[in-house]
VOPAGU-2260 file (C-alpha; in pm, 1 decimal, decimal comma):
REM VOPAGU-2260
SITE   aa  ch    i         X         Y         Z
SITE  MET   A    0    5079,1   11820,1   -5688,5
SITE  SER   A    1    5038,2   12051,5   -5984,4
SITE  SER   A    2    4761,1   12025,5   -6242,3
SITE  ASN   A    3    5014,1   12108,0   -6517,8
SITE  PRO   A    4    5122,7   11769,3   -6659,4
SITE  ASN   A    5    5477,7   11887,3   -6734,8
SITE  LEU   A    6    5521,2   12034,6   -6388,7
SITE  GLN   A    7    5377,2   11718,5   -6234,6
SITE  MET   A    8    5621,9   11504,4   -6434,9
SITE  ILE   A    9    5912,2   11716,2   -6308,7
SITE  GLN   A   10    5790,6   11688,8   -5949,9
SITE  ILE   A   11    5774,5   11310,0   -5979,6
SITE  VAL   A   12    6122,0   11284,5   -6133,2
SITE  LEU   A   13    6272,3   11511,9   -5867,6
SITE  HIS   A   14    6115,0   11299,8   -5592,0
SITE  TRP   A   15    6190,9   10954,5   -5731,6
SITE  ALA   A   16    6509,5   10998,2   -5937,0
SITE  TRP   A   17    6691,3   11308,4   -5809,3
SITE  ASP   A   18    6612,6   11292,5   -5433,2
SITE  PRO   A   19    6929,7   11442,3   -5281,7
SITE  ILE   A   20    6810,5   11409,6   -4920,0
SITE  GLY   A   21    6680,3   11052,7   -4944,3
SITE  VAL   A   22    6303,2   11087,4   -4904,4
SITE  ARG   A   23    6211,1   10880,5   -5211,1
SITE  GLY   A   24    5886,5   10695,8   -5159,3
SITE  ILE   A   25    5795,2   10867,9   -4831,3
SITE  GLU   A   26    5440,8   10986,4   -4892,3
SITE  GLU   A   27    5463,0   11275,8   -4644,8
SITE  ALA   A   28    5768,7   11408,2   -4830,6
SITE  ALA   A   29    5628,5   11374,8   -5182,6
SITE  ASP   A   30    5630,1   11754,7   -5220,6
SITE  GLU   A   31    5980,0   11808,3   -5075,2
SITE  TYR   A   32    6130,2   11925,1   -5406,4
SITE  ASP   A   33    5820,8   12081,4   -5565,7
SITE  MET   A   34    5954,5   12435,8   -5515,8
SITE  TYR   A   35    6236,1   12362,0   -5763,6
SITE  ALA   A   36    6010,7   12221,9   -6037,4
SITE  PRO   A   37    5893,1   12557,1   -6185,3
SITE  GLN   A   38    6251,5   12664,8   -6259,7
SITE  VAL   A   39    6325,9   12326,0   -6416,8
SITE  LEU   A   40    6014,9   12368,9   -6632,0
SITE  LYS   A   41    6133,5   12714,5   -6743,4
SITE  LEU   A   42    6466,0   12564,4   -6843,9
SITE  LEU   A   43    6294,4   12286,3   -7039,0
SITE  GLU   A   44    6058,9   12531,7   -7209,0
SITE  ALA   A   45    6362,9   12739,0   -7312,4
SITE  ASP   A   46    6523,7   12423,1   -7456,9
SITE  ALA   A   47    6816,4   12461,0   -7217,6
SITE  PRO   A   48    7090,7   12203,9   -7264,7
SITE  THR   A   49    7119,8   11909,2   -7029,4
SITE  ASP   A   50    7426,3   12066,5   -6866,5
SITE  ALA   A   51    7232,5   12384,7   -6779,9
SITE  ILE   A   52    6959,6   12184,3   -6609,0
SITE  ALA   A   53    7218,9   11971,2   -6429,1
SITE  THR   A   54    7396,4   12287,4   -6313,3
SITE  TYR   A   55    7070,6   12425,0   -6172,5
SITE  LEU   A   56    7011,9   12100,2   -5981,6
SITE  ALA   A   57    7369,9   12103,5   -5850,4
SITE  ILE   A   58    7332,1   12464,5   -5731,4
SITE  VAL   A   59    7010,6   12373,8   -5548,8
SITE  VAL   A   60    7183,3   12085,4   -5372,9
SITE  ARG   A   61    7488,8   12290,8   -5281,3
SITE  ASP   A   62    7331,2   12626,9   -5194,0
SITE  ARG   A   63    6976,1   12550,6   -5081,8
SITE  ILE   A   64    6990,4   12196,7   -4945,9
SITE  GLU   A   65    7353,8   12237,7   -4836,3
SITE  LEU   A   66    7474,4   11892,7   -4934,8
SITE  PRO   A   67    7758,5   11793,4   -5167,7
SITE  SER   A   68    7641,4   11778,1   -5526,5
SITE  LYS   A   69    7658,0   11458,5   -5728,0
SITE  PRO   A   70    7728,5   11567,5   -6086,8
SITE  ASP   A   71    7656,4   11226,0   -6241,4
SITE  ARG   A   72    7315,0   11206,3   -6073,4
SITE  ASP   A   73    7231,1   11564,7   -6169,3
SITE  ARG   A   74    7331,2   11506,3   -6533,0
SITE  ASP   A   75    7136,1   11178,3   -6551,7
SITE  VAL   A   76    6823,4   11339,6   -6404,9
SITE  ALA   A   77    6857,3   11640,3   -6635,9
SITE  ALA   A   78    6883,0   11410,8   -6938,0
SITE  MET   A   79    6581,0   11212,1   -6817,2
SITE  LEU   A   80    6378,8   11531,3   -6773,5
SITE  ARG   A   81    6467,9   11653,4   -7124,3
SITE  GLN   A   82    6364,6   11319,6   -7276,2
SITE  LEU   A   83    6036,5   11301,6   -7085,5
SITE  TYR   A   84    5956,7   11664,2   -7165,2
SITE  ALA   A   85    6018,5   11597,3   -7535,8
SITE  ILE   A   86    5769,4   11308,6   -7526,1
SITE  GLY   A   87    5500,8   11535,8   -7382,2
SITE  ARG   A   88    5539,9   11805,3   -7645,9
């Protein structure tokens, strides 16, 4: 896990709330989505709108993970990430 608190927060949210492949809570898979966290952080740092973050998550699910996207989940997680990031500012 990252030493950057914002990156660590994103990693935790992706694992526990986003979790498109269903590995939530499996300790050995805690880093499954870590590779996507830096791009999410860049979007948050750029004050990207919730829809832009949700679109990034949907593209990851569709193109990288090769599963059907769930727009409601992606939007909810994007909104959660924006709110948590704002708290840490």
